Jmol script that loads the backbone (N, CA, C; Angstrom):
load data "model"
ATOM      1  N   MET A   1       4.877   5.692   5.256  1.00  0.00           N
ATOM      2  CA  MET A   1       6.263   5.659   4.854  1.00  0.00           C
ATOM      3  C   MET A   1       6.444   6.108   3.411  1.00  0.00           C
ATOM      4  N   GLY A   2       5.557   5.743   2.530  1.00  0.00           N
ATOM      5  CA  GLY A   2       5.652   6.179   1.139  1.00  0.00           C
ATOM      6  C   GLY A   2       6.515   5.282   0.279  1.00  0.00           C
ATOM      7  N   LEU A   3       6.748   5.727  -0.934  1.00  0.00           N
ATOM      8  CA  LEU A   3       7.549   4.959  -1.883  1.00  0.00           C
ATOM      9  C   LEU A   3       9.034   5.057  -1.564  1.00  0.00           C
ATOM     10  N   SER A   4       9.739   3.980  -1.828  1.00  0.00           N
ATOM     11  CA  SER A   4      11.192   4.002  -1.683  1.00  0.00           C
ATOM     12  C   SER A   4      11.797   4.768  -2.863  1.00  0.00           C
ATOM     13  N   LEU A   5      13.052   5.147  -2.738  1.00  0.00           N
ATOM     14  CA  LEU A   5      13.716   5.902  -3.798  1.00  0.00           C
ATOM     15  C   LEU A   5      13.735   5.127  -5.128  1.00  0.00           C
ATOM     16  N   PRO A   6      14.081   3.832  -5.122  1.00  0.00           N
ATOM     17  CA  PRO A   6      14.035   3.097  -6.409  1.00  0.00           C
ATOM     18  C   PRO A   6      12.633   3.054  -7.022  1.00  0.00           C
ATOM     19  N   ASP A   7      11.609   2.949  -6.166  1.00  0.00           N
ATOM     20  CA  ASP A   7      10.238   2.937  -6.682  1.00  0.00           C
ATOM     21  C   ASP A   7       9.868   4.289  -7.288  1.00  0.00           C
ATOM     22  N   LYS A   8      10.303   5.379  -6.652  1.00  0.00           N
ATOM     23  CA  LYS A   8      10.039   6.715  -7.191  1.00  0.00           C
ATOM     24  C   LYS A   8      10.734   6.896  -8.534  1.00  0.00           C
ATOM     25  N   LYS A   9      11.959   6.394  -8.641  1.00  0.00           N
ATOM     26  CA  LYS A   9      12.688   6.511  -9.907  1.00  0.00           C
ATOM     27  C   LYS A   9      11.999   5.711 -11.008  1.00  0.00           C
ATOM     28  N   GLU A  10      11.483   4.543 -10.655  1.00  0.00           N
ATOM     29  CA  GLU A  10      10.783   3.727 -11.641  1.00  0.00           C
ATOM     30  C   GLU A  10       9.516   4.437 -12.119  1.00  0.00           C
ATOM     31  N   LEU A  11       8.786   5.050 -11.189  1.00  0.00           N
ATOM     32  CA  LEU A  11       7.593   5.796 -11.557  1.00  0.00           C
ATOM     33  C   LEU A  11       7.950   6.976 -12.465  1.00  0.00           C
ATOM     34  N   GLU A  12       9.002   7.685 -12.134  1.00  0.00           N
ATOM     35  CA  GLU A  12       9.447   8.813 -12.961  1.00  0.00           C
ATOM     36  C   GLU A  12       9.818   8.347 -14.373  1.00  0.00           C
ATOM     37  N   SER A  13      10.468   7.189 -14.461  1.00  0.00           N
ATOM     38  CA  SER A  13      10.859   6.695 -15.786  1.00  0.00           C
ATOM     39  C   SER A  13       9.632   6.330 -16.615  1.00  0.00           C
ATOM     40  N   ILE A  14       8.589   5.820 -15.979  1.00  0.00           N
ATOM     41  CA  ILE A  14       7.361   5.494 -16.696  1.00  0.00           C
ATOM     42  C   ILE A  14       6.659   6.777 -17.139  1.00  0.00           C
ATOM     43  N   LEU A  15       6.756   7.822 -16.328  1.00  0.00           N
ATOM     44  CA  LEU A  15       6.083   9.090 -16.643  1.00  0.00           C
ATOM     45  C   LEU A  15       6.748   9.848 -17.782  1.00  0.00           C
ATOM     46  N   LYS A  16       7.977   9.517 -18.111  1.00  0.00           N
ATOM     47  CA  LYS A  16       8.649  10.175 -19.230  1.00  0.00           C
ATOM     48  C   LYS A  16       8.145   9.552 -20.516  1.00  0.00           C
ATOM     49  N   ILE A  17       7.208  10.229 -21.135  1.00  0.00           N
ATOM     50  CA  ILE A  17       6.553   9.686 -22.325  1.00  0.00           C
ATOM     51  C   ILE A  17       7.355  10.080 -23.559  1.00  0.00           C
ATOM     52  N   ASP A  18       7.712   9.103 -24.313  1.00  0.00           N
ATOM     53  CA  ASP A  18       8.386   9.318 -25.581  1.00  0.00           C
ATOM     54  C   ASP A  18       7.343   9.778 -26.608  1.00  0.00           C
ATOM     55  N   ALA A  19       7.719  10.709 -27.458  1.00  0.00           N
ATOM     56  CA  ALA A  19       6.784  11.240 -28.463  1.00  0.00           C
ATOM     57  C   ALA A  19       6.248  10.130 -29.364  1.00  0.00           C
ATOM     58  N   ARG A  20       7.082   9.142 -29.694  1.00  0.00           N
ATOM     59  CA  ARG A  20       6.609   8.041 -30.543  1.00  0.00           C
ATOM     60  C   ARG A  20       5.552   7.218 -29.827  1.00  0.00           C
ATOM     61  N   GLU A  21       5.753   6.986 -28.523  1.00  0.00           N
ATOM     62  CA  GLU A  21       4.754   6.244 -27.753  1.00  0.00           C
ATOM     63  C   GLU A  21       3.448   7.015 -27.698  1.00  0.00           C
ATOM     64  N   LEU A  22       3.555   8.321 -27.509  1.00  0.00           N
ATOM     65  CA  LEU A  22       2.352   9.153 -27.434  1.00  0.00           C
ATOM     66  C   LEU A  22       1.608   9.137 -28.766  1.00  0.00           C
ATOM     67  N   ASP A  23       2.325   9.188 -29.875  1.00  0.00           N
ATOM     68  CA  ASP A  23       1.668   9.115 -31.186  1.00  0.00           C
ATOM     69  C   ASP A  23       0.881   7.816 -31.336  1.00  0.00           C
ATOM     70  N   LYS A  24       1.461   6.718 -30.868  1.00  0.00           N
ATOM     71  CA  LYS A  24       0.764   5.431 -30.935  1.00  0.00           C
ATOM     72  C   LYS A  24      -0.496   5.458 -30.080  1.00  0.00           C
ATOM     73  N   MET A  25      -0.387   6.062 -28.863  1.00  0.00           N
ATOM     74  CA  MET A  25      -1.547   6.143 -27.975  1.00  0.00           C
ATOM     75  C   MET A  25      -2.647   7.018 -28.577  1.00  0.00           C
ATOM     76  N   ILE A  26      -2.256   8.121 -29.216  1.00  0.00           N
ATOM     77  CA  ILE A  26      -3.244   9.012 -29.829  1.00  0.00           C
ATOM     78  C   ILE A  26      -3.938   8.309 -30.993  1.00  0.00           C
ATOM     79  N   THR A  27      -3.163   7.620 -31.824  1.00  0.00           N
ATOM     80  CA  THR A  27      -3.750   6.874 -32.947  1.00  0.00           C
ATOM     81  C   THR A  27      -4.725   5.819 -32.434  1.00  0.00           C
ATOM     82  N   PHE A  28      -4.322   5.105 -31.388  1.00  0.00           N
ATOM     83  CA  PHE A  28      -5.184   4.088 -30.786  1.00  0.00           C
ATOM     84  C   PHE A  28      -6.445   4.729 -30.206  1.00  0.00           C
ATOM     85  N   SER A  29      -6.295   5.871 -29.548  1.00  0.00           N
ATOM     86  CA  SER A  29      -7.425   6.565 -28.921  1.00  0.00           C
ATOM     87  C   SER A  29      -8.443   7.019 -29.943  1.00  0.00           C
ATOM     88  N   ARG A  30      -7.970   7.472 -31.090  1.00  0.00           N
ATOM     89  CA  ARG A  30      -8.896   7.955 -32.124  1.00  0.00           C
ATOM     90  C   ARG A  30      -9.808   6.841 -32.625  1.00  0.00           C
ATOM     91  N   LYS A  31      -9.337   5.609 -32.553  1.00  0.00           N
ATOM     92  CA  LYS A  31     -10.162   4.475 -32.978  1.00  0.00           C
ATOM     93  C   LYS A  31     -11.218   4.132 -31.924  1.00  0.00           C
ATOM     94  N   LEU A  32     -10.955   4.501 -30.658  1.00  0.00           N
ATOM     95  CA  LEU A  32     -11.853   4.131 -29.570  1.00  0.00           C
ATOM     96  C   LEU A  32     -12.727   5.259 -29.059  1.00  0.00           C
ATOM     97  N   VAL A  33     -12.486   6.470 -29.507  1.00  0.00           N
ATOM     98  CA  VAL A  33     -13.148   7.642 -28.916  1.00  0.00           C
ATOM     99  C   VAL A  33     -14.666   7.474 -28.874  1.00  0.00           C
ATOM    100  N   PRO A  34     -15.246   7.752 -27.711  1.00  0.00           N
ATOM    101  CA  PRO A  34     -16.705   7.626 -27.595  1.00  0.00           C
ATOM    102  C   PRO A  34     -17.408   8.738 -28.374  1.00  0.00           C
ATOM    103  N   SER A  35     -18.695   8.564 -28.605  1.00  0.00           N
ATOM    104  CA  SER A  35     -19.441   9.542 -29.397  1.00  0.00           C
ATOM    105  C   SER A  35     -19.681  10.841 -28.631  1.00  0.00           C
ATOM    106  N   GLN A  36     -19.539  10.837 -27.324  1.00  0.00           N
ATOM    107  CA  GLN A  36     -19.706  12.065 -26.557  1.00  0.00           C
ATOM    108  C   GLN A  36     -18.414  12.409 -25.835  1.00  0.00           C
ATOM    109  N   GLY A  37     -18.237  13.668 -25.510  1.00  0.00           N
ATOM    110  CA  GLY A  37     -17.006  14.094 -24.859  1.00  0.00           C
ATOM    111  C   GLY A  37     -15.967  14.490 -25.894  1.00  0.00           C
ATOM    112  N   SER A  38     -14.871  15.040 -25.395  1.00  0.00           N
ATOM    113  CA  SER A  38     -13.835  15.509 -26.324  1.00  0.00           C
ATOM    114  C   SER A  38     -12.740  14.468 -26.505  1.00  0.00           C
ATOM    115  N   LEU A  39     -12.145  14.502 -27.673  1.00  0.00           N
ATOM    116  CA  LEU A  39     -11.040  13.603 -27.987  1.00  0.00           C
ATOM    117  C   LEU A  39      -9.874  13.851 -27.027  1.00  0.00           C
ATOM    118  N   TYR A  40      -9.603  15.109 -26.752  1.00  0.00           N
ATOM    119  CA  TYR A  40      -8.493  15.471 -25.871  1.00  0.00           C
ATOM    120  C   TYR A  40      -8.662  14.849 -24.484  1.00  0.00           C
ATOM    121  N   ASP A  41      -9.856  14.997 -23.886  1.00  0.00           N
ATOM    122  CA  ASP A  41     -10.099  14.442 -22.551  1.00  0.00           C
ATOM    123  C   ASP A  41      -9.989  12.922 -22.563  1.00  0.00           C
ATOM    124  N   PHE A  42     -10.488  12.312 -23.627  1.00  0.00           N
ATOM    125  CA  PHE A  42     -10.421  10.863 -23.729  1.00  0.00           C
ATOM    126  C   PHE A  42      -8.973  10.386 -23.814  1.00  0.00           C
ATOM    127  N   ILE A  43      -8.176  11.049 -24.649  1.00  0.00           N
ATOM    128  CA  ILE A  43      -6.774  10.665 -24.800  1.00  0.00           C
ATOM    129  C   ILE A  43      -6.019  10.868 -23.486  1.00  0.00           C
ATOM    130  N   TYR A  44      -6.258  11.998 -22.817  1.00  0.00           N
ATOM    131  CA  TYR A  44      -5.588  12.265 -21.541  1.00  0.00           C
ATOM    132  C   TYR A  44      -5.924  11.176 -20.519  1.00  0.00           C
ATOM    133  N   GLY A  45      -7.196  10.837 -20.403  1.00  0.00           N
ATOM    134  CA  GLY A  45      -7.604   9.793 -19.463  1.00  0.00           C
ATOM    135  C   GLY A  45      -6.996   8.448 -19.802  1.00  0.00           C
ATOM    136  N   LEU A  46      -6.945   8.129 -21.079  1.00  0.00           N
ATOM    137  CA  LEU A  46      -6.363   6.857 -21.499  1.00  0.00           C
ATOM    138  C   LEU A  46      -4.863   6.810 -21.195  1.00  0.00           C
ATOM    139  N   VAL A  47      -4.153   7.887 -21.513  1.00  0.00           N
ATOM    140  CA  VAL A  47      -2.704   7.923 -21.287  1.00  0.00           C
ATOM    141  C   VAL A  47      -2.384   7.831 -19.800  1.00  0.00           C
ATOM    142  N   VAL A  48      -3.064   8.622 -18.986  1.00  0.00           N
ATOM    143  CA  VAL A  48      -2.821   8.593 -17.546  1.00  0.00           C
ATOM    144  C   VAL A  48      -3.193   7.221 -16.973  1.00  0.00           C
ATOM    145  N   GLY A  49      -4.290   6.664 -17.448  1.00  0.00           N
ATOM    146  CA  GLY A  49      -4.693   5.329 -16.991  1.00  0.00           C
ATOM    147  C   GLY A  49      -3.677   4.260 -17.366  1.00  0.00           C
ATOM    148  N   MET A  50      -3.105   4.363 -18.561  1.00  0.00           N
ATOM    149  CA  MET A  50      -2.096   3.388 -18.985  1.00  0.00           C
ATOM    150  C   MET A  50      -0.826   3.532 -18.145  1.00  0.00           C
ATOM    151  N   ILE A  51      -0.432   4.765 -17.861  1.00  0.00           N
ATOM    152  CA  ILE A  51       0.758   4.999 -17.034  1.00  0.00           C
ATOM    153  C   ILE A  51       0.537   4.433 -15.632  1.00  0.00           C
ATOM    154  N   LEU A  52      -0.596   4.767 -15.044  1.00  0.00           N
ATOM    155  CA  LEU A  52      -0.895   4.307 -13.692  1.00  0.00           C
ATOM    156  C   LEU A  52      -1.009   2.785 -13.640  1.00  0.00           C
ATOM    157  N   GLY A  53      -1.713   2.213 -14.596  1.00  0.00           N
ATOM    158  CA  GLY A  53      -1.853   0.757 -14.636  1.00  0.00           C
ATOM    159  C   GLY A  53      -0.526   0.049 -14.812  1.00  0.00           C
ATOM    160  N   ASN A  54       0.332   0.605 -15.664  1.00  0.00           N
ATOM    161  CA  ASN A  54       1.660   0.029 -15.890  1.00  0.00           C
ATOM    162  C   ASN A  54       2.461   0.024 -14.586  1.00  0.00           C
ATOM    163  N   TYR A  55       2.468   1.149 -13.891  1.00  0.00           N
ATOM    164  CA  TYR A  55       3.244   1.234 -12.658  1.00  0.00           C
ATOM    165  C   TYR A  55       2.665   0.322 -11.571  1.00  0.00           C
ATOM    166  N   LEU A  56       1.354   0.317 -11.407  1.00  0.00           N
ATOM    167  CA  LEU A  56       0.747  -0.513 -10.366  1.00  0.00           C
ATOM    168  C   LEU A  56       0.974  -1.999 -10.626  1.00  0.00           C
ATOM    169  N   GLU A  57       0.973  -2.395 -11.892  1.00  0.00           N
ATOM    170  CA  GLU A  57       1.253  -3.800 -12.211  1.00  0.00           C
ATOM    171  C   GLU A  57       2.700  -4.158 -11.838  1.00  0.00           C
ATOM    172  N   LYS A  58       3.635  -3.276 -12.188  1.00  0.00           N
ATOM    173  CA  LYS A  58       5.030  -3.527 -11.824  1.00  0.00           C
ATOM    174  C   LYS A  58       5.203  -3.569 -10.315  1.00  0.00           C
ATOM    175  N   PHE A  59       4.529  -2.686  -9.601  1.00  0.00           N
ATOM    176  CA  PHE A  59       4.599  -2.659  -8.147  1.00  0.00           C
ATOM    177  C   PHE A  59       4.087  -3.978  -7.570  1.00  0.00           C
ATOM    178  N   PHE A  60       2.939  -4.429  -8.078  1.00  0.00           N
ATOM    179  CA  PHE A  60       2.358  -5.674  -7.582  1.00  0.00           C
ATOM    180  C   PHE A  60       3.265  -6.873  -7.863  1.00  0.00           C
ATOM    181  N   LEU A  61       3.841  -6.928  -9.051  1.00  0.00           N
ATOM    182  CA  LEU A  61       4.733  -8.046  -9.379  1.00  0.00           C
ATOM    183  C   LEU A  61       5.988  -8.039  -8.506  1.00  0.00           C
ATOM    184  N   LYS A  62       6.451  -6.870  -8.147  1.00  0.00           N
ATOM    185  CA  LYS A  62       7.660  -6.756  -7.332  1.00  0.00           C
ATOM    186  C   LYS A  62       7.398  -7.103  -5.867  1.00  0.00           C
ATOM    187  N   TYR A  63       6.305  -6.594  -5.303  1.00  0.00           N
ATOM    188  CA  TYR A  63       6.044  -6.745  -3.869  1.00  0.00           C
ATOM    189  C   TYR A  63       4.951  -7.753  -3.527  1.00  0.00           C
ATOM    190  N   LYS A  64       4.259  -8.258  -4.515  1.00  0.00           N
ATOM    191  CA  LYS A  64       3.163  -9.225  -4.315  1.00  0.00           C
ATOM    192  C   LYS A  64       2.056  -8.663  -3.423  1.00  0.00           C
ATOM    193  N   ARG A  65       1.846  -7.335  -3.530  1.00  0.00           N
ATOM    194  CA  ARG A  65       0.771  -6.667  -2.792  1.00  0.00           C
ATOM    195  C   ARG A  65       0.434  -5.358  -3.496  1.00  0.00           C
ATOM    196  N   ASP A  66      -0.712  -4.826  -3.153  1.00  0.00           N
ATOM    197  CA  ASP A  66      -1.084  -3.508  -3.660  1.00  0.00           C
ATOM    198  C   ASP A  66      -0.408  -2.436  -2.818  1.00  0.00           C
ATOM    199  N   PRO A  67      -0.213  -1.233  -3.366  1.00  0.00           N
ATOM    200  CA  PRO A  67       0.392  -0.152  -2.575  1.00  0.00           C
ATOM    201  C   PRO A  67      -0.513   0.226  -1.397  1.00  0.00           C
ATOM    202  N   ASP A  68       0.125   0.567  -0.268  1.00  0.00           N
ATOM    203  CA  ASP A  68      -0.664   1.037   0.875  1.00  0.00           C
ATOM    204  C   ASP A  68      -1.034   2.506   0.667  1.00  0.00           C
ATOM    205  N   ASN A  69      -1.744   3.090   1.626  1.00  0.00           N
ATOM    206  CA  ASN A  69      -2.232   4.460   1.465  1.00  0.00           C
ATOM    207  C   ASN A  69      -1.106   5.469   1.281  1.00  0.00           C
ATOM    208  N   ASP A  70      -0.034   5.353   2.049  1.00  0.00           N
ATOM    209  CA  ASP A  70       1.085   6.283   1.917  1.00  0.00           C
ATOM    210  C   ASP A  70       1.746   6.170   0.542  1.00  0.00           C
ATOM    211  N   GLU A  71       1.869   4.953   0.048  1.00  0.00           N
ATOM    212  CA  GLU A  71       2.462   4.750  -1.273  1.00  0.00           C
ATOM    213  C   GLU A  71       1.548   5.295  -2.367  1.00  0.00           C
ATOM    214  N   LEU A  72       0.244   5.102  -2.209  1.00  0.00           N
ATOM    215  CA  LEU A  72      -0.704   5.648  -3.182  1.00  0.00           C
ATOM    216  C   LEU A  72      -0.656   7.171  -3.204  1.00  0.00           C
ATOM    217  N   ILE A  73      -0.514   7.782  -2.033  1.00  0.00           N
ATOM    218  CA  ILE A  73      -0.402   9.242  -1.976  1.00  0.00           C
ATOM    219  C   ILE A  73       0.821   9.701  -2.766  1.00  0.00           C
ATOM    220  N   ASP A  74       1.950   9.033  -2.580  1.00  0.00           N
ATOM    221  CA  ASP A  74       3.165   9.370  -3.337  1.00  0.00           C
ATOM    222  C   ASP A  74       2.959   9.195  -4.841  1.00  0.00           C
ATOM    223  N   ILE A  75       2.313   8.102  -5.219  1.00  0.00           N
ATOM    224  CA  ILE A  75       2.075   7.825  -6.643  1.00  0.00           C
ATOM    225  C   ILE A  75       1.210   8.918  -7.254  1.00  0.00           C
ATOM    226  N   TYR A  76       0.088   9.219  -6.619  1.00  0.00           N
ATOM    227  CA  TYR A  76      -0.827  10.228  -7.172  1.00  0.00           C
ATOM    228  C   TYR A  76      -0.231  11.629  -7.124  1.00  0.00           C
ATOM    229  N   PHE A  77       0.561  11.925  -6.093  1.00  0.00           N
ATOM    230  CA  PHE A  77       1.199  13.237  -6.016  1.00  0.00           C
ATOM    231  C   PHE A  77       2.197  13.403  -7.161  1.00  0.00           C
ATOM    232  N   THR A  78       3.016  12.382  -7.390  1.00  0.00           N
ATOM    233  CA  THR A  78       3.990  12.426  -8.484  1.00  0.00           C
ATOM    234  C   THR A  78       3.279  12.555  -9.822  1.00  0.00           C
ATOM    235  N   LEU A  79       2.210  11.820  -9.988  1.00  0.00           N
ATOM    236  CA  LEU A  79       1.430  11.892 -11.226  1.00  0.00           C
ATOM    237  C   LEU A  79       0.833  13.284 -11.416  1.00  0.00           C
ATOM    238  N   SER A  80       0.358  13.882 -10.333  1.00  0.00           N
ATOM    239  CA  SER A  80      -0.230  15.223 -10.454  1.00  0.00           C
ATOM    240  C   SER A  80       0.811  16.275 -10.823  1.00  0.00           C
ATOM    241  N   LEU A  81       2.050  16.073 -10.384  1.00  0.00           N
ATOM    242  CA  LEU A  81       3.120  17.004 -10.750  1.00  0.00           C
ATOM    243  C   LEU A  81       3.454  16.916 -12.239  1.00  0.00           C
ATOM    244  N   ARG A  82       3.328  15.729 -12.809  1.00  0.00           N
ATOM    245  CA  ARG A  82       3.673  15.513 -14.220  1.00  0.00           C
ATOM    246  C   ARG A  82       2.502  15.720 -15.170  1.00  0.00           C
ATOM    247  N   SER A  83       1.278  15.797 -14.645  1.00  0.00           N
ATOM    248  CA  SER A  83       0.125  15.862 -15.538  1.00  0.00           C
ATOM    249  C   SER A  83       0.105  17.094 -16.442  1.00  0.00           C
ATOM    250  N   PRO A  84       0.560  18.288 -16.006  1.00  0.00           N
ATOM    251  CA  PRO A  84       0.580  19.407 -16.963  1.00  0.00           C
ATOM    252  C   PRO A  84       1.478  19.139 -18.177  1.00  0.00           C
ATOM    253  N   LYS A  85       2.596  18.482 -17.949  1.00  0.00           N
ATOM    254  CA  LYS A  85       3.496  18.156 -19.065  1.00  0.00           C
ATOM    255  C   LYS A  85       2.843  17.136 -20.001  1.00  0.00           C
ATOM    256  N   ILE A  86       2.152  16.170 -19.426  1.00  0.00           N
ATOM    257  CA  ILE A  86       1.458  15.171 -20.236  1.00  0.00           C
ATOM    258  C   ILE A  86       0.378  15.849 -21.077  1.00  0.00           C
ATOM    259  N   ARG A  87      -0.383  16.750 -20.455  1.00  0.00           N
ATOM    260  CA  ARG A  87      -1.429  17.484 -21.183  1.00  0.00           C
ATOM    261  C   ARG A  87      -0.832  18.282 -22.348  1.00  0.00           C
ATOM    262  N   LYS A  88       0.282  18.953 -22.070  1.00  0.00           N
ATOM    263  CA  LYS A  88       0.932  19.769 -23.107  1.00  0.00           C
ATOM    264  C   LYS A  88       1.413  18.889 -24.271  1.00  0.00           C
ATOM    265  N   LEU A  89       1.969  17.717 -23.944  1.00  0.00           N
ATOM    266  CA  LEU A  89       2.413  16.801 -25.000  1.00  0.00           C
ATOM    267  C   LEU A  89       1.241  16.345 -25.866  1.00  0.00           C
ATOM    268  N   ILE A  90       0.126  16.055 -25.222  1.00  0.00           N
ATOM    269  CA  ILE A  90      -1.049  15.600 -25.969  1.00  0.00           C
ATOM    270  C   ILE A  90      -1.547  16.719 -26.883  1.00  0.00           C
ATOM    271  N   LEU A  91      -1.665  17.924 -26.338  1.00  0.00           N
ATOM    272  CA  LEU A  91      -2.147  19.047 -27.151  1.00  0.00           C
ATOM    273  C   LEU A  91      -1.238  19.325 -28.338  1.00  0.00           C
ATOM    274  N   SER A  92       0.060  19.197 -28.126  1.00  0.00           N
ATOM    275  CA  SER A  92       0.991  19.477 -29.225  1.00  0.00           C
ATOM    276  C   SER A  92       0.971  18.391 -30.301  1.00  0.00           C
ATOM    277  N   ASN A  93       0.438  17.212 -29.957  1.00  0.00           N
ATOM    278  CA  ASN A  93       0.384  16.113 -30.918  1.00  0.00           C
ATOM    279  C   ASN A  93      -0.993  15.904 -31.541  1.00  0.00           C
ATOM    280  N   LEU A  94      -1.961  16.712 -31.149  1.00  0.00           N
ATOM    281  CA  LEU A  94      -3.296  16.567 -31.740  1.00  0.00           C
ATOM    282  C   LEU A  94      -3.399  17.318 -33.053  1.00  0.00           C
TER     283      LEU A  94
END
end "model"
wireframe off; spacefill off
backbone 0.3
color backbone group
């Protein structure tokens, strides 16, 4: 069945990253960056992980369950559509 329209809108609102929020995430990431790998990849993974974790927590609190397979497909598909924009925002702020 997938995500309901209100759930999709909530996910979209979480995916709209404010430049100030991104600056905070980048500053935080620079303090945690591992000794191997690139800063860019680390920041991207952290930002996407924070977005996904934020949405999944809200979903769980609302429905008292984890998303089913159809809902997860919708979540990851929506995230994949927005990931180029997230990458571009990160690159422009590095």
